[in-house]
N, C-alpha and C positions, 0 to 999 in steps of 0.2 A: 453416475456421479453421485455421491452422496448428497443429501439435503443439505443446503446452505453453500455448496460449492460453484454455484451459478448464480448470476444476477442477469437480469434482462434490462437491456437498455434499447430504446428504439426497435423493439420486438426482436433483438438479437440477443442470443445466449452468450454471455461471457464468463469464461471460468477465471474465478479469483481465489482457486484453492492454495496459491503460494503467497496469499497477501500477508499472512502472519509472518512468515519466513522473511519476506522483503521488507517488513516494517521493523522487524527485530534486526536485520542486519543493518539497515540504516541508522537505527538506535545506537547500535554498537559503534558503527563508523563515526558517528558523531560524538562519541564518548557519553551520551547520557545513560545514567542508569534508569531502572523502569520507575523508581520514585521520582527521579527528576522530570522524566517525560510526561508522566501521568499528572504530575503537578502543573506542568506548563499546559498541558491540553484540558486540565480540569476534569480528570477522570480517576477513578480510584486504581490503585495498582493492581488489584485482583483482576479489574475489568481489561486492563492492557496485558495482563499475562494471559487472560483468557483469549485474548485477539491475538496475540503472538503465537499461541499454542493451537490455533485454529479451532478453538472450542466457541468461539462467539464471533459475529461479525458486527462491525462498528456501523451506528448510523452514519448517514451522509455528512452531517455535522461533524461528528467525532473524526471520521475518515478525513476530511478537509483539513481539520486542525492537526491531525498526525502529520500528514502531508507536508503542511507548510511549516511544522516545527522541525520536520527532517530534511526539509530542502528537496522534497521529491516531486515530481509531476504525477498528475494522475495516471498518465501512460505506464509509469512504473509499475502501476498495480493492473490494469485493466489490458495493457499490450506489452508485458514484459519482455517479448521477443525484440521489439524495437530498441530497447535499452542495450542489447547485445551488438547492434549493428555501429560501425564506425560513424562518428559524427559527420564525416564527409559525405557517406552514403545517405545518411539520413536528410542532409541540405540538398543533395542532388535529387532526391525522391520527390523533395518538396517543389522543385521547379519543374517537374517533367509535367 
């Protein structure tokens, strides 16, 4: 993988190569323009564009603000395969 596509968490490498796409789709679903979301998060329009286009990775603080403003869980970025599971299956897995 290219530099910047992996993040190390608890000595595990996690691919975050689709983070920009996920954030952009959530922004569009919420009906925010880039200007609106960047203002809410406190970053520049240019920086948000770079994040969505996979050219830059946000800091933890910026990512946290983006997720909060877009109503996303961290799992949607770090474990996107879980988002495609039906909710019932996710709940059953929690109780196993």
